[in-house]
C-alpha positions in Angstrom: 13.9 -3.8 21.7 13.9 -0.1 20.6 10.1 0.1 20.9 10.1 -1.5 24.4 12.8 0.9 25.5 10.8 3.8 24.1 7.7 2.7 26.0 9.6 2.5 29.3 11.3 5.9 28.7 8.0 7.6 28.0 6.4 6.0 31.0 9.3 7.2 33.2 9.8 10.7 32.0 6.4 11.6 30.5 3.8 9.6 32.3 1.0 12.1 31.6 1.4 11.8 27.8 -0.8 8.6 27.7 -4.0 7.8 29.5 -3.4 4.1 29.6 -0.8 2.3 31.7 2.3 0.8 30.1 1.2 -2.8 30.2 -2.1 -1.8 28.5 -0.3 0.1 25.7 2.1 -2.8 25.2 -0.8 -5.2 24.9 -2.6 -2.8 22.5 0.5 -2.6 20.3 0.8 -6.4 20.2 -2.9 -6.8 19.4 -2.7 -4.2 16.6 0.3 -5.7 15.1 -1.2 -9.2 15.0 -4.5 -7.8 13.6 -2.7 -6.2 10.7 -0.7 -9.4 10.1 -3.8 -11.7 10.2 -5.8 -9.3 8.1 -3.2 -9.1 5.4 -1.9 -12.7 5.3 -4.8 -14.3 3.2 -4.4 -11.6 0.6 -0.6 -12.1 0.4 -1.1 -15.8 -0.1 -3.7 -15.1 -2.8 -1.3 -12.7 -4.4 1.5 -15.2 -4.4 -0.8 -17.8 -6.0 -1.9 -15.3 -8.8 1.8 -14.5 -9.3 2.6 -18.2 -9.8 -0.3 -18.4 -12.3 1.3 -15.6 -14.3 4.8 -16.9 -14.1 4.3 -20.6 -14.7 0.9 -21.4 -16.2 0.2 -18.5 -18.6 1.7 -18.7 -22.1 4.8 -16.5 -22.6 4.1 -12.9 -23.7 0.3 -13.4 -23.3 -0.2 -10.4 -21.2 2.1 -8.3 -23.4 -0.1 -9.2 -26.4 -3.2 -7.9 -24.6 -1.6 -4.6 -23.7 -1.3 -1.6 -26.0 2.1 -0.8 -27.4 2.1 2.9 -26.5 3.6 3.5 -23.1 1.0 5.8 -21.7 -1.8 3.5 -23.0 -0.2 0.4 -21.4 0.0 2.2 -18.1 -3.6 3.4 -18.4 -4.8 -0.1 -19.0 -2.6 -1.6 -16.2 -4.1 1.1 -13.8 -7.5 -0.6 -14.3 -6.2 -4.2 -13.9 -7.0 -4.0 -10.2 -10.7 -4.1 -11.1 -10.1 -7.8 -12.0 -8.1 -8.7 -8.9 -10.1 -8.5 -5.7 -7.1 -8.5 -3.3 -5.8 -5.7 -1.1 -2.5 -3.9 -1.5 -0.6 -6.6 0.2 -1.6 -9.2 -2.4 -0.8 -6.9 -5.2 3.0 -6.9 -4.5 3.7 -10.5 -5.2 1.4 -10.3 -8.2 3.3 -7.3 -9.6 6.5 -9.2 -9.0 5.2 -12.0 -11.2 4.3 -9.5 -13.9 7.8 -8.1 -13.9 9.2 -11.6 -14.1 7.2 -12.0 -17.3 8.6 -8.9 -18.9 6.6 -5.9 -17.6 8.7 -2.8 -17.0 9.3 -1.5 -13.4 7.4 1.7 -14.2 4.4 -0.3 -15.6 4.4 -2.6 -12.5 4.6 0.5 -10.2 1.6 2.0 -12.0 -0.4 -1.2 -11.4 0.7 -1.3 -7.7 -0.4 2.3 -7.0 -3.8 2.1 -8.7 -4.9 -1.5 -7.8 -5.6 -0.9 -4.1 -8.1 1.8 -5.0 -9.8 0.6 -8.2 -10.2 -2.8 -6.5 -14.0 -3.7 -6.8 -14.2 -4.6 -3.1 -12.7 -1.2 -2.2 -15.2 0.6 -4.4 -18.1 -1.3 -2.8 -17.0 -0.7 0.8 -16.3 3.0 0.2 -19.8 3.4 -1.3 -21.2 1.5 1.7 -19.4 3.9 4.1 -19.9 7.3 2.3 -22.3 6.7 -0.6 -22.0 9.5 -3.0 -22.0 12.2 -0.3 -19.3 14.9 -0.8 -18.0 13.1 -3.9 -15.6 11.1 -1.6 -16.0 7.8 -3.6 -15.5 9.5 -7.0 -12.6 11.7 -6.0 -10.9 8.7 -4.4 -11.2 6.7 -7.6 -10.1 9.5 -9.9 -7.4 10.7 -7.6 -5.9 7.2 -7.2 -6.0 6.6 -10.9 -4.3 9.9 -11.7 -1.6 9.5 -9.0 -0.8 6.0 -10.3 -0.4 7.3 -13.9 1.7 10.3 -12.7 4.1 8.0 -10.9 4.2 5.6 -13.8 5.0 8.5 -16.2 7.7 9.8 -13.9 9.5 6.5 -13.6 9.0 5.5 -17.2 11.5 8.3 -17.9 14.1 6.7 -15.6 17.4 6.3 -17.5 18.1 2.9 -16.0 14.8 1.1 -15.0 16.6 -1.9 -13.6 18.3 0.4 -11.0 14.8 0.8 -9.5 14.9 -2.8 -8.4 16.7 -4.5 -5.5 19.5 -6.9 -6.1 17.6 -9.6 -4.4 14.6 -9.3 -6.7 16.9 -9.2 -9.8 18.6 -12.4 -8.6 15.1 -14.0 -8.1 14.2 -13.0 -11.7 17.3 -14.7 -13.0 16.7 -17.8 -10.9 13.1 -18.1 -12.1 14.1 -17.6 -15.7 16.4 -20.6 -15.6 14.1 -22.7 -13.4 13.5 -26.2 -14.8 11.1 -29.0 -14.0 7.4 -29.7 -14.3 4.9 -26.7 -13.9 3.8 -28.2 -10.6 7.3 -28.4 -9.2 8.1 -24.9 -10.5 4.9 -23.6 -8.8 5.9 -25.1 -5.5 9.4 -23.7 -5.7 8.1 -20.3 -6.7 5.6 -20.3 -3.9 8.3 -20.8 -1.3 10.5 -18.2 -2.9 7.8 -15.6 -2.9 6.7 -16.3 0.7 10.3 -16.1 1.9 10.6 -12.7 0.1 7.4 -11.0 1.4 6.6 -12.6 4.7 9.5 -11.1 6.7 8.6 -7.7 5.3 4.9 -8.2 6.2 5.8 -9.2 9.8 8.1 -6.2 10.2 5.6 -3.8 8.6 2.8 -5.1 10.9 5.0 -4.7 14.0 5.9 -1.2 13.0 2.3 -0.3 12.4 1.4 -1.6 15.9 4.3 0.1 17.5 3.7 3.5 16.0 0.1 3.5 17.1 1.1 3.0 20.8 4.0 5.5 20.7 2.1 8.4 19.0 -0.7 9.8 21.2 -4.0 9.6 19.2 -5.3 12.7 21.0 -2.5 14.7 19.4 -3.8 13.9 15.9 -7.4 14.4 16.8 -6.7 17.8 18.4 -6.0 19.4 15.0 -8.9 17.8 13.1 -10.8 21.1 12.7 -8.0 22.9 10.9 -8.5 22.6 7.1 -4.7 22.3 6.4 -3.4 20.6 9.5 -6.3 18.1 9.5 -5.1 16.8 6.1 -1.5 16.4 7.4 -2.8 14.6 10.5 -5.0 12.2 8.5 -2.1 11.4 6.1 0.1 10.7 9.0 -2.6 8.5 10.5 -3.0 6.6 7.2 0.6 5.8 7.0 0.8 4.5 10.6 -2.4 2.5 11.2 -1.9 0.3 8.1 -5.5 -0.7 7.6 -6.3 -2.9 4.6 -7.8 -0.9 1.8 -10.8 -3.2 1.7 -12.1 -1.8 5.0 -10.3 1.5 5.6 -13.4 3.5 4.5 -15.3 2.4 7.6 -12.3 3.5 9.8 -12.3 6.9 8.0 -16.0 7.2 8.5 -15.5 7.3 12.3 -13.6 10.6 11.8 -16.2 12.2 9.5 -17.7 14.3 12.3 -14.3 15.7 13.3 -12.2 16.0 10.2 -12.9 17.8 6.9 -13.8 16.0 3.7 -10.4 16.8 2.2 -8.7 15.2 5.2 -10.8 12.0 4.8 -10.0 11.8 1.1 -6.3 12.3 1.8 -6.5 9.4 4.3 -8.3 7.2 1.7 -5.6 8.0 -0.9 -2.5 7.7 1.2 -3.3 4.6 3.3 -3.6 2.0 0.5 -0.5 3.3 -1.3 2.3 4.2 1.2 1.4 3.0 4.7 4.2 1.4 6.7 3.2 -2.2 5.9 2.9 -1.5 2.2 6.3 0.2 2.1 7.9 -2.8 3.9 6.5 -5.1 1.2 7.5 -2.8 -1.7 11.0 -2.7 -0.3 11.4 -6.4 -1.2 11.3 -5.3 -4.8 12.1 -1.6 -5.2 15.1 0.3 -3.9 14.7 2.8 -1.0 15.5 5.7 -3.4 12.6 4.7 -5.7 10.2 4.4 -2.8 11.2 7.8 -1.4 10.2 9.3 -4.7 6.9 7.4 -4.7 6.1 8.5 -1.1 6.8 12.2 -2.0 4.6 12.1 -5.1 1.7 10.4 -3.2 1.8 12.7 -0.2 2.1 15.9 -2.3 -0.7 14.8 -4.7 -3.0 13.7 -1.8 -2.4 16.9 0.0 -3.2 19.0 -3.1 -6.4 17.0 -3.7 -7.4 17.4 -0.1 -6.8 21.1 -0.2 -8.8 21.4 -3.4 -11.7 19.6 -1.8 -11.7 21.8 1.3 -11.5 25.0 -0.8 -13.9 24.2 -3.6 -16.0 21.4 -2.1 
């Protein structure tokens, strides 16, 4: 209702702000929201299935036995776990929830969540297909995402009360799963319903917000500052957070701006989008508190901005 009211107010008091008529913009917003939802849904379901495999079918403490004991080494290994899981950022959230239900610390799960959408093998392939090795965009994206993930993991590993990072709903879900009885098949079905009920509302809301923002913010306003080496980075980071494109295909979207925006701005877009776009934040909110996510967004934005500036200055 707020979005619809905003569209009518803009159409009434600032009709020249947008080129398209109000019905066209409303239809575009609905189409964009549905496209984000349809694109993400298969990966969410796959992530839920992988989460159930971890929670129900794997032997207890199996993952912990594979991981190093040192905190920084555990996080370094978990940062690379995404190479074995070819799902986008949406599917990683339920999978990370399953890892925490099996004993992983919140900071360790956060490290995996931040790194996995970028070290994903499909993301590596599509980024190479879009940019090749020109300008070092692929390499800088991989190294930058890995370093940002481990920086966030290190910061939150020093949290005095790690459980305070988690929402009450997720804590209650962990308690319920721990005491769940029945055959593995029955527990799997029960957990499938629990996880879908947790993440689907967030996915729908995040998709709707992504579609709404794109029709409320004039795209020309962002493109007008594309030639500025500093403002172009800010614009592309803002665009990355709002368009909410799956990390598996966002490189081709960024490629369309290659002739207008600087290399640093493109890299900032490719770093910010998979980690803290509107859809991803809505999904993360099912597990982590708003205060924790504010810190994550701040670290990601500052890090991506610094990397982008470095590329523009020294690239």
